[in-house]
N, C-alpha and C positions, 0 to 999 in steps of 0.2 A: 670428763665431759668435753666434747669438741666445741669449737668456736661457734658453730651454728646453734647448738643447744644453749650455750651460754648467752648468746645474743637474745634468743627467745625468752630465756629465763629473766634476763634483764628487762625486757619489754613487759613481762608479767609483773615484775617488781614495780616498774614505773606506773603501771595501771593501778595496782593496789595502793601505791603512795598517793596517786591522784584522787582515788576514791576516798581515801582516808582524809586528805586535806579538804576536799569538797564537803564531806560530812561534817567535819569540825567547824569550818567557816559558816556553813549554812545553819548549824545549830546555834551559833552566836547571833546570827541575823534574825532568827524567827522566835527567839526565846521569850519575847514579851507577850505572846499569845498563849493563854492557858485553856485547857479543856478538862473535862471530867469524864474519866473512863469508869464505868460502873459494872464490872463483871460480877461483883458480889452484892450489888445493891448499894444503899446509902450507909456507908460505914465511916465512922469518925475515929481518929486516933489522936489523942492529946489536942483536941480542938481543930485539927486539920482533917479535911475529907480525904479518905483513902483514894489515891490515884487522881487527885486534883493536881495536875501537873502541867508543866510548860510543854508546848509542842517542840521546843528545842531538844527535849530528851529523846525524841523519835529517831533522829539520825545519829545521836551520840553513841549508842551501844555498838553501832557499826564500826566505830573507831577501835573498840576493844577487840572485836572479832578480827579485824584486819591486822592489828598489832600481834595478836596471837598467831595468825596465819603466817605473817612475815617472820615472827620469832621461830616458828616451827620449821619453816622451809628455807629461810635465808639467814637466820642467826640473830643473836642479840644485838650486834653492832648495827645491822641494817634496821632493825626495829627502832632502836634509839635514834638513829638518823632521821627516820620518818617522823618521830615524835618531835624532834627539834625543829624540823622544817615546818611542822604543823603550827608550832608556837609562832614562828616568824610570819607564816601566812595569815594567822589570825590577827596579829597586831597590824600587819600591813593593810588588811582589809578594813579594820577599824579606822585606820588613818585616812583611807580613801573616803570612807563614809563621813567622817568628821569634816573633811575638806569639801565634800559635796554638800553637806548641810550648811557650811559657811557661805557658799556661793548663793546669792539671791536669785530666786526664780523670776522669770519673766511674767508679766500679767497674763499672757496667752498660754503659759505653761499648763499642760493637763494636770500636773501635780504641783500644788502651791507649797510655799515654805512650811506652812502650819501642818499640812498632811505629811509631808516628807519628814519633818521633825518628829512628829508623833510616832511614826513607824520606824524610822531608822536612827533617830538620835538616841543611841543606846547610852545608858548610864555608865560612865567610866568606871565607877566602883563595881557595878555588876559585871562588867567585862573583865576587870582586874580579878575579881573573885573567881570568875569562871576559869580564867587562865591559870591562876595559882592552883586551883583545885585540879585542873587538867594536868598541870605539870607534875604534881605529886602523884596523881593516880596513874598516869600512863607509864612513868618511869618505874613505879612500884609494880605495876602489872607485868612489865617486861622482866623485871628482876625476879619476881616470884615465879613467873612462868618458867624461867630457865633454872631456878632452884629446884622446882619439882621435876623438870625434865632431866636434870642431872641425877636426882634421887631415884627416879623410876627408870633410869637408863633408856630414855626415849620411849618407854611404853606408857600405857594408861593416859592417852591423850585427853580424855574427858576430865581426868583429875586435875591436871595442871591448867587446863582451859577454865574450868569452873572455879577452882581455888584462887587462881590469880585474879580472875574477874570479880569474884565476890568481895575480896578485901579491897581491891583498887576502887571498885564502884562505891563501897561504903565510905572510903576516904574521900572520894570525889564529892559525894552527896553531903557528908558531914562538913567538909571544908567550905564548899560554896554556900550552903545554907547558913553556916556559922558566920562567915564573913559578911553576908548580906544582913544578918541580924546585928552584928557588931557595928556596921555602918548605918544601921537604922533604916535600911531599905525594907526589911521585913520585921514584924514584931516578934520578940523573943517567945511569946506564948505559943507561936506556931512552929518553933524550932524542932521539937521532938516529933511532932506529927509529920512535918514535911520531910525530915530525915528518914523516918521509918517508911513513909509512903513511897518516897523516891527510891529507897533501897530495895523494897519489896518488888517494885515494878522492874528494876534493873536485874534482880535475881531471876524473875520470870523470863526476861529477854535473854539472859545468859543461858538458861536451860534450853530455850528455843534455838539459839544460834549454834549449840553444840553439834547437832547433826550436820549443819552446813559446814562447820569446820572440818568434821570427819570427811565429808564429801570432797571438799576442795583439796585437802591434804592427800586423799586417795588419788585424785586425778593427777596432781603434781608428782607424787611419788611414782605413779605408773608411767607418766610421760617421760620423766628423767631417770627412771630405773634406779630409784633410791631405796636404801634399806631403812628400816624403822630407826628414827633418831638421826639419820644422816641429813645434812644440810647442803644447800646449793651454794657453792662458793662463786661469788660474782667478781672477785678480784682478778685482774689480768696480770 
């Protein structure tokens, strides 16, 4: 690959990393709002309504699609680097919000302290639970993805995409709901229902994002003239 192509590939990598970090940070900012998606009507599982979920879950699956795309095209090392940067960005954004919440609002401020606190004063326990779950899930997603990539010799993209996402999403959902119950932010009687509901929703999203992964991988392979399983080396 010539230097011009390598520079363009690096720009694509930076764009994907920025999209990943934005999706992750936004999911932590908006997670306190819940909605009820009813594709199957009113269904209850272990006391929790099916698909009664946080809006924070909406951008979160994008992060798994991007890590799979980076894993496929740029390799495991680059995928893990993006995950690590995402952790830093999340904690940094939470620190800024806590600082902004500490500063008192002026009487003429359009948003007063009470409103700002209600919307942005995220529970430290909830954020910590989310970050621990994210840490486990994303690194596991990358590891399983490359395990299946090695086993299938770069073929069967749908297999490693879905298998890695299914397990990592289950670990993410189980961990975050479990920690929220342990710290008594959520009641234990909702644990099973919330885990199953969140996991089913994420499975549906994983199936939906598979064609998009195929499409973007096809475009990148065609643009950089790569063989199946071949990765872009960004090292100089």
